[in-house]
N, C-alpha and C positions, 0 to 999 in steps of 0.2 A: 466811659466806654468799656464794653465787655464783649467777649466772644463766647461766653458761657452757654448761650442758648443754641449754638451750632450743633446740629445732629450729625452722627456718623453718616458718611456718604455712600457706604456699601462698596460698589464697583469703583475703582480708582481711575478717574479720567486723566491720569498723569503717570509719569514713570517712577515716581516716588515722592517722598515728602521730606522737607528739610526745615529745621528750626534754627534761626540765627538770633543771637542775643545782641543787644546794643546796635540794632539795625536801622535806627531812625536817621542816621547821618553817617558821613565819613566812610570808613572801611566797611562797616556793617551794612550800610546801604548798598555799597558797590558789590559786596558779597551776595546779598539777597537778589540784586538784579542779575548778577552772573548766573546764580544757580537756577533762577527762573528761566533763563535762556536754554537750559538743559531739560525743560519740561518737568521740573520739580515744582510741586506745590510748596510754597514758601510761607512759613509762619514768621512774620516780622514782629519781633519782640523788642521792647525798649521801655525804660522808665518813663520816657516821653511818649505817652500813648497816642497823642495827636500826630506826633512825627512818624510813629510807626504806621498809623493809618494812612498817612500821606504816601509813604513808600509802598505800601500794599496797593493803594490806588494807582500809583505809577506803574506797578507791575501789571495790574489788571488792564490798564489802558493800553499797554503794549501787547496784550493777548495772553498774558500769563495767569497763573492761579496763585493768589496770595490772600492771607488774612492777617489782621493785626491783633496783637495781645499786649496790653500794658504789663510790664514786668520789672520789678525791682529785684535784681539778683542778690541783694543782701537779705532778702526774705526767703528763707528755706521752704516754708510752706507754700509760698506763691510759686516757686520753681516747680515743685511737685504737681501743683494744680494745673499750671499752664502746660507742662509737658503732657500730662494726661488729656487735657482738652484738645491739644493740637493732634495727638494720635487718634483721638476719637473723631475729630473733624475730618482728618485726611485719610482715615483708614489704616493708620500705622505711622511709623517714623523711620526714616532711612539715614538721614544726615543730621548731625548736630554740629553747629559752629559756635564755639564759645568766644565771642568777640567783646562783650560788654566790659568796660573798664573805666577807670578814672586816673587822672594824673595826680601826683602829690609828692612834692619834695619836702624833706624834713631832715635837718642835720642831726647827727647822733647826740649832740649836746643840748638839743632843744628840750625844755621841760615837758613839751607835749608829745615827745617821741613815742612813748609807750601807748598813748591813746590813739595816735595816728597809726601805729603799727597794727593795732587791732582792727580799726575801721578799714584800712586799705587792704589788708590781707583777706578780710571778709569778702570784699568785692573782687579782688584781683586773683585770689587763689581758691578760697573755700567755695565760692560760687561755681567754679569750674568742676570741682569734684561732685558738688551736688547736682548739677545739671547732668553730668555724665551718668551718675548713679540713677537719677530719675529716668533717664532715657534708656538705660541698659535693657530693661525687659522688652522694650519695643524694638530696639536695634537687634536684639538676639533673634527676633522673628523676621528680620529683613534678610534678603539674599545678598545685600551689598551694604552692610552697616558701616557708616563712616563717622568719625569724630575728628574735627579739626579744632585745635586750641590756639588762639591768637595770643602770643607772648610779646616779646620785643627783643631787640638786640641788647637791651639791658640785662637779659638773661645770660648773655654770653660775655659781656664786659660790664663795666660800671662807670657811672658818672658821680663825681663828688656831690654829696648832699642828697643822693637819690637812693640810699641804701634800702629803704623799705620797699620801694618799687622794684629795685633790682632783685631783692630776695624773693618777692612774690613772683616775679617773671621767671626766675630760676626754678622756683617751685613748680610753676606750670610745666616747664620743660621736663622736670623730673617726674611729675605726675603723668605726663604723656607717655614717657617710657614705661612706667609701671603699669599703666592701664593697657598699653599695647600688649604687654606680656600677659596680663590677666584676662583681657578680653579676646585675645587672638584665637583661642580654641573655638570661640563662637563665630569666627570669620569677620569680626569687627576690626577695622583698621583705626589706629589713633595716631595722629600726627600733629606737629606743632610748627606754626609759622611765626618767624620772628621779624616783624617789620623794623626797618631802620627809620630814618627821617622821612615822614609822609606829610603831605599837605592835607590836614584835617582840621576840624574845629579846635582840637587840642593844641595844634601848633599855629593856628591863625593869629593868636595874640602875640606871637614872636615877630619882631620887626623884620620886614622882608629883606633889608640889607644884611642883617645879622644871619638870617637863614642862608642867604646866598654865600656869605663868607664861610659859614660852617660847612655847607655842602661842598664847596670848591676845596676846602682844606681837608675834609675828612672822607669824602666818598670818591670812589674811582670814576663815577659818572659825572660828578660835579653838580649834582642837582638833588632836590627833594623828589621823592617818589610820589605817584598818584594813587589814590585808593584803589583804582581799577587794576593797578599792577599787583596789589595784594590779592584782590578778588580772583584774578586769573590763576594764581597759584593755588588758592583754595579750591577753585573749580576743578583744576587738574587733579588734586588729591581726592576729590569726590567722584571722579569719573571712573567708569568700569576698568579702564586701562591701568589705574593705580592700585589694583587689588592686591599687589605684592609689596606695596610701600607701607610700612608701619613702624612706629617707634622713632621716627625721624624728627629732627629739628632743623628747619630750613630758614636760613636768613634771607630775607628779601630787602636788601639794604643798599643797593647801588654800589656794592663793593666796600662798604664801610669797614666790615670786619676783616677784609683782606688787605686793607691799606696799612702800611707800617709808617706812621708819621705823616 
C-alpha cells in the first residue's frame, strides 16, 4: 500500500492538516479520530499499513478527511519521505503528534542491554527528533504550528527493570522543552503528554485482576485510563486556544504521580 501517487490538493477543504504516528490502534487511533473532529485532515501513519488504512477509512466514514501511510519510524529516510508526501497531499502541515512507540523491559545486568538500548532509543527518542525536524519547514509556514510528543509517566518516575524505556521517555520530555525554545520564534508550540496506565494493546496482555490491583493501589482514580482520555488532552493542545502553552509536560495518569504510597 502506498500514498505516493497523491497529488497536491491546491485549495484546502479543511482547517489544517495533522500527521499522527503509531495511529493504527490504541492512543494513536483515538488521537487521529479526535483531531479529525476538529476538521483537520489527518495523515494516519503506522508500521501496520493495513491498520492505518482501517483508521483512515473509519475517519472518512464519519465524514472526515484522512489518508493512510505505512511508516516505520526507525527508518529516517522513510520519515522524511512520508512527511513530504503528507504536506504535498494536504497542502501543508499544521500538527505533528509523535505517538509511535514500543514497550521493552531490560534489566541493567542483562547481556543484551546495550543492544536493546540502541534499538529502543531509535524508536522511542530518535524518531521524535527526526519527525520534528522533517516537519519543521512545513510547520514554519503554518499560522498555528503544533507538535505534541507522547511520552509516559516513566519520564517522571521509574519502574525497576525499565531503565531504557524510562531514559528514552525522559529524553522525549527534555527534547520537547528544547524544541519549544528553539521553535518558539516561528510560532510553533511543542508540548509533551505523559500517559499513565492506559487500556491499550500494550497493556492488554496484563492480567485484568493485576491491572485492577495496580490501579487501585497506585492511582487516585483507581482505574486504568482510556485512549480517548489521552486524545482529548492532545486535541486541547492542538486547539487555537492553546496557542500560549508550550514547553510543558502534562501527566494524564489518573493521579498516579500525585499519590504518595
